[in-house]
Every structure is written in structure tokens, then in C-alpha cells.
C-alpha angles and dihedrals in degrees: 000000000000122000130188125237099261120169088264094054092046091048092049093050093045093049091049093048094046095044100039107019107032089139089060092050092056090047089056090053093047100042103033101023093045092229102130091163093064112121098190140000142191130205108234103177143350129203136168092279104041150313135276116220136177116219128195114225120171090339093308128115111237119188115224129191116197117188122210122236090240139017110271117240099200144330092288089056088050090051093051093043093052090049091050091048094051090051090051091047091052090053091050090050093057 
């Protein structure tokens, strides 16, 4: 069952990522946003093309947009894509 990325879907994914996977969110900023100096990050929104994050760098909020390598079909595709991306980010960090 496909779903669109309504405000509710985006909010649910962001809450889950920020509450349960905050370490992954900062890895996205560092590996895909190129902001290695970020000390924390929050996922603000997700849509079929990418995600909007807010990174903390030297006490300042820095907005970050990370585009996906494909257009997401549904929330399950988002789930799998985010998992793949965190694995890629961990490899880059080594």
C-alpha cells in the first residue's frame, strides 16, 4: 500500500528519527551534507525527493537539504532508503 508524504507522514518519520535514531540524523548531515563539524542535527521534514535537516555548528542552526538518489514511492521506501543511507554514512565515516 503506497502512501503519500502528507504532513502527518513526514511528522511521524521525523519524530521517529529524532527520538530513536538521532545518531543517524547527524551522520546524514556529516556524510551527505558535508558538514563534518556538526555537533547535533534534527530532521525537520521528509518528502519524496529529500529531507530537510537542521544542524548545529558552533552554536548556530544551519539548514541542510539532502536529496535522495531516487523519488520515494511510499513510507516503506523511505524506511529502506534511510537505512541504506546510514550504512553508507557509516562507511564514509571510517
